[in-house]
C-alpha angles and dihedrals in degrees: 000000000000092000090046094055093041089070106101097216090051094050090045091055091047092052095046092044090048092055091043094053096039094051094045093052096043091047090056092054100042090045090087089077119083115203136189107242095194093053091043093058094034104248134129113276113264119222112211123192117200132154092353092307130112132200148124130258100287106158137176113257088235090077088073093068106030092077087059090052092053092047088053088049093055094045092049089047091049095055104023108027136243094286089065089052094051092049093045091048094054090045090051093048089051091049092049089051090048091051093052091049090054089048094050088049089053090049090057093053110107106249123229111254094233091050094056092059100032095101100045091110087060094052099265107123096187122012092198092058092045091048092048093048096047099042102026099083116177119265091240091057092047093045092046091050094049096047092046090047094052095044090047094050094048091048092045093052093044096048091045091052094048092048089049092055088054098044100032110202094334128087098036088169091062099051095038100044094032094054091046093051092051096044093044090052090058093041093052094056100037097053096050093041092055096039099045112013103041091035107101089207092064132065105208119155120220089248093054090047092050092047098048093042093050093049090050091049093049089055091050090047093056093045092050091055092047092050094054094097089051089060091054091047094052090041091056092046089053092048089051093047095049097037125236098278097048091042093054092046093052095048091047092053092044090052094053100043 
């Protein structure tokens, strides 16, 4: 085992995959919180008007981590190829499903009486109710997230690979940011459509769906552009860690598989 983990490419894959899986799972759970972007960064509230709808920049907290997931996607694709991403994406989806099953199991556990009221002095009347509401996301939201995640990952890996064939080893920004922008576009609309339009428990109009999805994608678009330098920074750190010869070999094999 020591010799196995001492191989730099193996350790690199473990680290990148670990960040990929962890951020994807955490993003699913914190996504239940909706935050006001303008108030968070201290600017005047914006009032967008799209498809006959108006609103401000209220976003799910999950958008903070999904850009990290897609950076990890592009880096793993760069060094290990799209097959690795597909396998890792299916594994992550299965782990997310497993995590939700465990959480639903925890919700069903009968709470201790003293525990339910132990946070009343901090404004939490019933901890069981709070726990259930925060972690007990609806099946439509979970299903929408998983379907959007898998579609987004497959599209991201495919677009990245096609752009790489065109650009070779140059223009990392194009294949990384370009694939992210396309996959995030699909992800933004699919998750909301399944969670709130197809869901019989919700009453979203098509105009509301289009407006909210577009606002979410615009945020992701801006973040993807801003994170482009980060991809180059991490890419350079990886090249330094692996060494020029190993890095070239990995990228050559990833490009051709």
